[in-house]
C-alpha positions in Angstrom: 91.9 156.1 90.3 92.4 156.5 93.9 93.2 159.7 95.8 95.5 160.0 98.7 94.4 160.2 102.3 97.1 162.7 103.5 99.3 160.0 104.4 98.0 159.4 107.8 98.4 156.0 109.3 95.7 154.4 111.5 96.8 154.0 115.0 97.8 150.5 115.7 96.0 148.1 117.9 98.6 145.9 119.9 97.3 143.4 122.6 100.2 142.5 125.1 100.3 140.5 128.6 101.8 141.8 131.8 101.7 139.6 134.7 98.6 137.6 133.2 96.8 140.8 132.7 95.6 142.0 129.1 96.3 145.4 127.8 95.7 146.9 124.3 97.7 149.8 123.3 97.8 152.1 120.5 101.4 152.7 119.9 104.0 150.6 118.4 106.7 151.2 121.2 106.7 151.9 124.8 109.5 152.3 127.4 110.2 150.0 130.1 109.1 152.9 132.5 105.7 153.4 130.3 104.9 149.2 130.5 105.3 149.4 134.2 102.8 152.1 134.3 100.1 150.1 132.5 98.9 148.0 135.5 96.7 149.3 138.2 98.9 149.8 140.6 101.8 150.3 138.6 104.9 147.7 139.1 106.7 149.2 141.9 110.6 150.0 141.7 111.3 146.7 144.0 110.4 144.5 141.1 112.2 143.9 137.8 110.1 143.8 134.6 110.8 140.9 132.2 109.7 140.1 128.6 109.2 136.2 127.9 111.1 134.8 125.0 109.8 131.7 124.0 112.4 129.1 123.7 115.0 131.6 125.3 116.2 133.6 127.9 113.6 136.0 129.1 114.9 139.7 128.7 115.0 142.1 131.6 113.5 145.5 130.7 115.5 148.6 131.9 113.0 151.7 132.5 114.5 153.6 130.0 114.3 150.8 127.4 112.4 151.5 124.4 110.3 148.0 123.4 109.1 147.6 119.8 105.7 145.9 120.6 104.0 143.2 118.5 100.5 141.6 119.4 100.8 138.5 121.6 103.7 139.8 123.5 104.0 139.1 127.2 106.0 140.4 129.8 106.3 139.7 133.6 107.4 141.1 137.1 109.7 139.4 139.4 111.1 140.4 142.8 114.2 142.5 142.0 116.0 141.3 145.0 115.6 137.3 146.1 117.3 136.5 149.5 118.2 132.6 149.2 117.6 131.1 152.4 115.3 134.0 154.1 112.0 132.3 155.3 110.5 135.7 155.5 110.3 136.5 151.9 108.1 134.4 149.9 108.8 134.4 146.1 106.1 136.2 144.2 106.4 135.1 140.5 103.5 136.7 138.5 104.1 134.5 135.4 
């Protein structure tokens, strides 16, 4: 016969990528703002954060949006505003 352990679940161990950098988190969900704070330095407000959706359109993550995490998820940041035709702005996609 086994005894109950008090119902405490072990913390999850979830591996994700943001801008090709690997992170291990111990929670099942984070907000967009919390995801932006994982890299050092944080992803600035001038950039948008996207979740990579294999075979579909990538999903833009709002700062207050809660994302349920699964190991292997990938995210990337991109300039929040792109000025077509402007030679002074280089496109910087960190996929």
